C-alpha positions in Angstrom: 127.1 121.9 216.4 129.1 119.1 216.0 128.3 116.8 213.4 130.0 113.2 213.0 132.7 112.6 210.8 131.0 109.5 209.3 128.2 111.6 208.7 129.8 114.5 207.0 131.7 111.9 204.9 128.4 110.5 203.7 126.9 114.2 203.1 129.8 115.3 201.0 130.2 112.0 199.1 126.2 112.3 198.0 126.7 115.8 197.1 129.8 115.1 194.4 128.6 112.2 193.5 125.4 114.1 192.5 127.4 116.3 190.2 129.1 113.4 189.1 126.0 111.6 188.2 124.6 115.3 186.5 127.1 115.8 184.0 126.1 115.5 180.8 128.1 114.0 178.2 128.4 115.0 174.4 129.2 113.2 171.5 130.8 115.2 169.0 131.3 114.7 165.3 134.2 116.6 163.5 136.4 116.2 161.0 140.3 115.6 161.2 141.3 119.4 160.1 143.9 120.8 162.1 141.8 124.1 163.1 139.3 121.2 164.4 142.1 119.0 166.2 142.9 122.5 168.2 139.4 122.7 168.9 140.1 119.7 170.8 142.5 120.6 172.5 141.6 123.6 173.7 138.0 122.6 174.3 139.8 121.5 177.9 139.3 125.2 178.9 135.9 124.8 178.0 135.6 121.5 180.4 137.2 123.3 183.4 134.7 126.0 183.3 131.5 123.7 182.8 132.9 120.7 185.1 128.7 120.0 184.3 129.4 118.7 180.6 132.1 116.3 179.3 133.0 115.9 176.5 133.4 113.1 173.6 135.1 113.4 170.4 134.4 111.6 167.2 136.8 112.1 165.1 136.8 111.7 161.2 138.2 112.2 157.8 136.1 114.4 155.6 134.2 111.6 153.2 134.1 109.4 156.5 132.2 112.2 158.8 130.4 113.3 156.0 128.2 109.7 155.6 128.0 108.9 159.2 126.2 112.2 160.1 123.9 112.0 157.0 123.0 108.2 158.2 122.5 109.2 162.1 120.3 112.2 160.8 118.3 110.6 158.1 117.5 108.1 160.5 117.4 110.1 163.6 119.9 107.9 165.6 121.0 110.6 168.0 124.3 109.1 168.2 125.6 112.9 168.1 124.9 115.8 170.4 127.3 118.5 167.5 128.1 118.1 164.3 130.3 119.7 162.3 128.5 120.2 158.7 129.3 122.6 156.1 126.8 124.9 153.9 125.2 122.6 152.1 124.0 120.6 155.0 123.0 123.5 157.3 120.3 124.5 154.8 118.7 121.0 153.5 118.8 119.5 157.2 117.7 122.4 158.9 114.7 122.9 156.2 114.1 119.3 157.1 113.9 120.1 160.7 116.8 118.0 161.5 118.6 120.9 163.0 117.6 122.7 166.6 117.6 126.6 165.3 120.3 128.6 166.6 117.9 131.6 168.4 118.2 133.3 171.3 121.8 133.3 171.3 123.7 135.7 174.2 124.5 139.4 173.2 128.1 138.6 174.1 127.9 136.1 171.2 127.3 139.3 169.1 125.8 137.2 165.7 125.7 140.9 163.4 129.8 140.5 163.7 129.8 137.3 161.6 129.6 137.7 157.8 126.2 138.2 156.3 127.7 135.9 153.6 128.6 133.0 156.2 125.3 133.7 158.0 122.7 133.5 155.5 125.1 130.3 154.0 123.9 128.5 157.1 120.0 129.7 157.3 117.1 128.4 155.9 114.8 131.8 155.5 116.6 134.2 158.0 116.8 131.4 160.7 120.6 130.4 161.2 121.0 126.1 161.7 124.6 126.1 162.7 127.5 128.4 163.9 130.0 129.0 162.1 133.6 127.2 163.3 135.3 129.1 160.6 134.9 130.0 156.8 136.8 129.4 153.9 137.3 130.7 150.1 140.1 129.4 147.8 143.0 130.9 146.6 146.4 129.9 145.4 149.2 129.3 147.3 153.3 129.3 145.8 157.0 129.3 146.7 157.7 132.7 146.1 161.6 130.9 146.2 161.1 128.9 143.4 159.7 131.6 141.6 162.6 133.8 142.3 165.1 131.3 141.2 163.4 130.7 137.6 162.4 133.9 136.8 158.9 134.0 137.4 156.6 136.3 138.4 153.0 135.3 139.8 150.3 137.7 138.7 147.8 139.3 141.7 144.9 137.3 139.2 146.3 134.4 137.5 144.6 132.9 135.0 144.5 128.9 134.5 146.4 128.7 131.9 149.1 130.8 133.6 149.4 128.8 136.5 149.9 125.5 134.7 152.7 127.5 132.6 154.1 128.3 135.8 153.8 124.6 136.9 155.5 122.8 133.9 158.7 125.1 134.4 158.9 124.4 138.2 158.2 120.3 138.2 161.2 118.5 138.8 159.6 115.5 139.9 163.8 113.8 140.1 164.0 116.6 143.3 160.2 115.3 144.2 159.3 118.6 143.5 156.6 118.5 142.1 154.8 121.5 139.9 151.4 121.5 141.0 148.9 120.3 143.9 145.8 119.8 143.5 142.6 117.8 145.1 142.3 114.3 143.5 140.3 112.1 146.2 137.1 111.4 144.9 134.2 113.0 146.8 132.1 115.6 146.3 133.8 117.7 148.9 137.0 116.7 147.8 138.2 116.3 144.1 134.5 118.4 143.2 134.3 121.1 145.0 137.7 122.4 143.2 137.0 121.0 140.0 134.1 122.4 139.9 135.3 126.3 140.5 137.7 125.3 137.6 134.9 124.5 135.3 133.1 127.6 137.0 135.9 129.3 135.9 135.6 127.6 132.2 132.7 128.9 132.1 130.4 125.9 132.4 127.7 124.9 134.8 126.2 121.7 136.3 122.8 122.5 135.7 121.1 124.6 132.9 118.0 126.8 133.6 115.9 123.4 133.3 118.0 121.5 135.4 119.8 119.3 132.7 123.6 118.4 133.5 125.9 119.7 130.6 129.1 117.4 131.4 129.2 117.1 127.4 129.4 120.7 126.2 132.4 121.9 125.7 133.3 124.0 128.6 133.0 121.4 130.6 135.3 119.4 128.6 137.8 121.9 128.3 138.1 121.9 132.5 138.4 118.5 132.8 141.1 118.3 129.9 142.9 121.0 131.5 142.6 119.5 135.0 143.9 116.0 134.0 146.6 117.1 131.9 148.0 119.6 134.1 148.2 117.1 137.0 149.3 114.7 134.8 152.3 116.1 133.6 153.2 118.6 136.8 151.6 116.6 139.7 152.7 114.0 142.1 152.8 110.6 141.6 149.2 109.3 143.2 147.3 112.3 142.5 143.8 110.3 143.2 144.8 109.7 147.1 145.2 113.6 147.9 142.7 115.7 149.5 142.7 118.5 151.5 145.4 117.2 154.4 146.7 115.1 151.8 147.6 118.0 150.0 149.0 120.2 152.9 151.2 117.8 154.1 153.0 117.7 150.4 153.3 121.0 150.5 154.5 121.9 153.7 157.0 119.6 153.0 158.1 121.0 150.3 157.3 118.8 147.2 154.8 121.3 145.8 155.5 124.9 143.6 151.9 125.6 143.8 148.3 124.7 145.8 145.3 125.7 144.5 143.5 125.1 147.7 141.3 126.5 150.5 142.2 129.6 152.1 142.0 128.2 155.3 145.5 126.6 154.7 147.1 130.2 155.1 147.7 129.4 158.7 149.3 125.9 158.4 151.8 126.5 155.4 153.3 129.9 157.6 153.5 128.3 160.8 157.1 127.3 161.3 156.4 124.4 163.5 154.4 122.5 160.8 155.4 123.7 157.6 159.4 123.7 156.1 158.5 126.7 153.9 157.1 128.9 156.2 158.9 131.7 154.8 159.1 131.4 151.1 154.9 131.3 150.4 153.2 133.6 148.1 149.2 133.9 148.5 147.1 135.3 145.6 143.7 134.6 144.8 142.4 131.6 142.9 142.8 131.1 139.4 140.0 132.3 136.8 139.8 132.2 133.2 137.2 132.9 130.8 135.0 134.0 134.3 135.6 135.0 137.5 132.8 133.9 138.6 133.0 131.1 140.8 136.4 130.2 140.6 137.0 130.8 144.0 134.6 128.7 146.4 132.7 129.9 150.0 132.6 127.6 152.6 131.6 127.0 155.9 132.6 124.4 158.4 130.2 125.0 161.5 128.6 123.6 164.3 124.8 122.2 164.6 122.7 120.5 166.7 120.3 117.6 165.7 116.8 117.4 167.1 117.4 114.0 167.7 120.0 115.1 170.8 119.1 114.2 174.6 121.5 117.4 175.5 120.6 120.3 173.5 121.0 123.0 176.0 124.5 121.7 176.6 124.9 121.6 172.9 124.7 124.8 172.2 126.5 126.1 175.2 129.4 124.2 173.7 128.9 125.9 170.3 128.1 129.1 171.0 131.5 128.8 173.4 133.4 127.2 170.5 132.5 129.7 167.7 132.8 132.9 169.7 135.1 135.9 170.2 136.5 134.5 173.6 137.1 131.3 171.6 139.5 133.4 169.0 140.8 135.1 172.0 142.1 132.0 173.8 143.2 130.6 170.3 145.7 133.8 169.6 146.4 133.7 173.1 147.5 129.9 172.9 149.0 129.6 169.5 149.1 133.1 168.2 146.8 135.3 166.6 147.5 134.2 162.8 145.8 130.8 164.0 142.4 132.3 165.2 139.9 130.8 162.8 139.3 132.8 159.7 136.8 134.1 157.9 133.6 134.4 159.7 133.8 137.4 162.0 134.7 141.3 161.1 136.5 141.8 164.4 138.9 139.0 163.4 140.2 141.9 160.8 142.3 143.8 163.1 145.5 145.7 161.9 147.5 142.7 164.6 145.8 140.2 162.5 146.2 141.5 159.4 150.3 142.1 160.0 150.4 138.5 161.1 148.9 136.5 158.5 150.2 137.3 154.7 146.9 135.3 154.0 144.3 137.4 155.4 143.4 140.2 152.7 143.7 137.8 150.1 141.0 135.7 151.9 138.6 138.5 153.5 138.2 139.9 149.4 137.8 136.4 147.9 134.8 135.9 150.8 133.1 139.2 150.1 133.3 138.4 146.6 132.6 134.9 146.7 128.7 134.6 145.4 126.5 131.5 145.7 123.3 133.0 144.3 125.6 134.0 141.0 127.9 131.5 140.9 128.6 130.8 137.2 128.9 132.6 133.9 125.4 131.4 132.4 122.3 131.5 134.6 121.3 128.6 136.2 118.6 127.4 138.4 120.4 126.3 142.0 122.5 127.8 144.7 125.8 127.2 145.2 129.5 127.9 144.0 131.7 124.2 144.2 128.2 122.7 145.0 124.3 122.5 144.2 122.2 122.6 147.2 119.6 119.8 146.3 119.6 116.6 148.0 120.0 114.6 145.4 123.9 115.8 144.8 125.4 114.6 147.6 125.2 111.3 145.6 125.5 112.6 142.1 129.0 114.8 143.3 130.4 111.8 144.8 129.9 109.6 142.0 130.8 112.2 138.9 134.1 112.4 141.7 134.5 108.8 141.5 134.2 109.1 137.3 136.8 112.3 137.1 139.1 110.7 139.5 139.4 107.4 137.3 140.3 109.6 134.0 143.1 111.1 136.3 144.7 108.0 137.3 144.2 106.9 133.8 141.2 103.9 133.6 139.0 106.1 131.8 139.3 108.8 129.0 137.9 112.5 129.9 135.7 112.1 127.2 134.1 108.6 128.7 134.6 110.5 132.2 132.3 113.5 131.4 129.7 110.8 129.2 129.3 108.7 132.2 128.5 112.0 134.3 126.3 113.0 131.8 124.4 109.8 132.0 124.8 109.1 136.1 122.9 112.9 136.5 120.6 112.4 134.1 119.0 109.4 135.9 119.4 110.6 138.9 117.6 114.2 138.1 115.0 112.4 136.2 114.1 109.7 138.9 114.5 112.8 141.4 111.2 114.3 138.9 113.2 117.1 137.9 112.5 119.8 136.5 110.0 120.3 139.9 
């Protein structure tokens, strides 16, 4: 059959046009951490396998991301199809019906392979509302060469007081070598994530069993004095500007002798393409003090779909791909097995991974030990180690973080910062109707 060339072209062009017009664009909001930057880079593979789906990325700093997503989902704005959120948002937003349930996952996804504590943290009453991209606890990173030169030995399970002693000995600001780097940037997920674990280690808690804040108690006073004094004595200048990313850059450039932060940094500090000290990094557990309960956090960055999305099926297809065993294999192939997103799956922790990733054993043991349902020395009415899973915490945690940041920079005293935290938190909890 002879078809005129012109007619054939029209038919073909219409078909191609139909494919083009039918392609859905997903807007993905994510945080500017290295693992997510890698996901964005590797997602070209996803787009080649799914030509009907186009990806539009919005990559934001952590505090900004949380603010944007909270505003959008609370108003049902519908700006985003895939949200990068944590356990805090998954629990609260899932309960409010703002997120699509992550049900009917393909058998190849192997949801049972995901650690139970991670699944539980992203679920409400047994229903999963976000798929974990990676999970983390916190740990201690230290410079083995500096410790050796100074004749120091890092214990397997150090106390915060021991850490402060080491930091003081290794602090050489004239060489731009600082004894310790810790988060100082204000925010409930920035400085308060770290400070809350310090406080837990000192036996403190955010609230007593009747939802009364306890900032004026001796435990919080000991913890915050320790944090402020240690950073003032042995930390880098401008610590109140430093969150996870800034401290990672300082450590990788050789300016921190000790760094206590998220276990997910393990693959970055040992990556010779970005770390000048990759061959001289030791790993051990997050410091404890009067207790080890709540001294290391549990967190997951996960992908969720807001109910306001107009492209839910495509969003689920992408979220499933980016958190799958296949994606982990792609990372291993392209960037090396040590860079596989950690902390979510049993299958990640093979002998090959444990051998390639010297931080993996501490990460795994810390994740297994973390218990958000029993996070502190004294009993509490809330769930969460470095956070409190109630809607009011986002505002309270950020305001308290600002007060503590002001104490760190010397704008106020520790006692005044704690008193301000107590007053503000009492007022907000009373306004919210606690105890409920």
